[in-house]
C-alpha positions as CSV (number, residue, x, y, z in Angstrom):
1,M,-224.5,54.7,-163.0
2,D,-223.4,57.6,-160.8
3,L,-225.8,58.3,-158.1
4,M,-225.9,61.5,-156.2
5,I,-226.2,60.0,-152.6
6,T,-226.9,61.9,-149.4
7,S,-228.0,60.6,-146.0
8,K,-229.1,61.7,-142.6
9,V,-229.0,59.8,-139.5
10,L,-232.4,58.8,-138.1
11,E,-231.1,57.0,-134.9
12,A,-228.2,55.2,-133.4
13,I,-228.7,51.4,-133.2
14,K,-226.7,48.6,-131.7
15,G,-223.5,48.4,-133.8
16,G,-224.3,51.3,-136.2
17,V,-227.0,53.6,-137.4
18,L,-230.4,53.9,-139.3
19,L,-230.1,56.3,-142.1
20,E,-232.6,57.9,-144.4
21,V,-230.8,57.6,-147.8
22,Q,-231.6,59.8,-150.9
23,A,-229.9,58.5,-154.0
24,D,-231.1,60.7,-156.9
25,D,-234.9,60.3,-156.9
26,L,-234.8,57.2,-154.6
27,K,-235.5,57.6,-150.9
28,V,-235.0,54.4,-148.7
29,Q,-234.0,53.6,-145.2
30,A,-230.7,51.9,-144.5
31,Y,-229.6,50.1,-141.4
32,I,-225.8,50.1,-141.5
33,V,-223.9,48.0,-138.7
34,I,-220.6,46.1,-138.2
35,S,-221.6,42.6,-138.1
36,N,-221.0,39.2,-139.8
37,V,-223.5,38.3,-142.5
38,D,-226.3,36.8,-140.2
39,M,-230.0,36.8,-140.7
40,A,-230.5,36.7,-137.0
41,V,-228.8,40.2,-136.9
42,V,-231.2,41.5,-139.5
43,E,-234.3,40.1,-137.7
44,A,-233.1,41.8,-134.5
45,L,-232.6,45.2,-136.2
46,V,-235.6,45.5,-138.5
47,P,-238.8,45.7,-136.5
48,M,-241.3,43.0,-137.2
49,S,-243.8,45.5,-138.4
50,V,-241.6,46.3,-141.4
51,F,-241.6,42.7,-142.5
52,E,-245.3,42.4,-141.9
53,S,-246.0,45.6,-144.0
54,G,-244.9,43.8,-147.1
55,A,-242.0,46.3,-147.6
56,Q,-238.9,44.9,-149.5
57,V,-236.1,44.3,-147.2
58,H,-232.7,43.9,-149.0
59,V,-229.7,42.6,-147.2
60,A,-226.1,43.0,-148.2
61,G,-222.8,41.9,-146.7
62,V,-220.1,44.4,-147.3
63,E,-216.9,42.5,-146.8
64,A,-214.0,43.8,-148.8
65,L,-212.3,47.1,-148.4
66,G,-212.3,48.9,-151.7
67,D,-215.2,46.9,-153.1
68,G,-217.6,48.5,-150.6
69,T,-218.4,51.5,-152.8
70,E,-219.5,49.3,-155.7
71,Q,-221.4,46.8,-153.4
72,V,-223.4,49.8,-151.8
73,V,-224.2,51.4,-155.1
74,Q,-225.2,48.1,-156.7
75,V,-227.8,47.6,-154.1
76,L,-229.1,51.0,-154.2
77,E,-229.5,50.7,-158.0
78,N,-231.8,47.7,-157.5
79,M,-234.1,49.3,-154.9
80,D,-237.5,50.9,-155.3
81,P,-238.8,53.8,-153.2
82,D,-239.6,53.1,-149.6
83,D,-237.6,49.8,-149.6
84,I,-235.4,49.0,-146.6
85,V,-231.7,47.9,-146.9
86,V,-229.5,46.3,-144.2
87,F,-225.8,46.7,-144.9
88,L,-223.8,44.3,-142.7
89,C,-220.1,45.5,-142.6
90,E,-217.4,43.0,-141.6
91,N,-215.3,45.6,-139.7
92,A,-215.1,49.3,-138.7
93,V,-213.1,50.2,-141.7
94,V,-215.7,48.9,-144.2
95,Y,-218.3,50.4,-142.0
96,A,-216.7,53.8,-142.3
97,E,-216.1,53.5,-146.1
98,S,-219.8,52.4,-146.5
99,L,-221.0,55.5,-144.5
100,A,-218.8,57.7,-146.8
101,V,-220.5,56.2,-149.9
102,L,-223.8,57.1,-148.4
103,G,-222.8,60.6,-147.9
104,L,-221.6,60.6,-144.2
105,K,-218.3,60.9,-142.7
106,H,-217.7,58.7,-139.6
């Protein structure tokens, strides 16, 4: 599936950015940061109120250069409107590639 993906930065966060992502008709928020896969990082990034609201929070480790595009798109294809996703990128190169997939140049 080819998604038309655009994003805008909502705010800078520790280690990355919070984006509003539009993928075709799907609108979600994405936290994208440079980090190892660690649930403590997710808990520190996403406000408790989001978890308490019952919103679906998806977490994806983006680890391999070149596979990032596929990983990011697969996650978006499995999301519902108003879901939240946290992309944990293993390094700056993967982070930049993931931002590009989401429609931003870093």
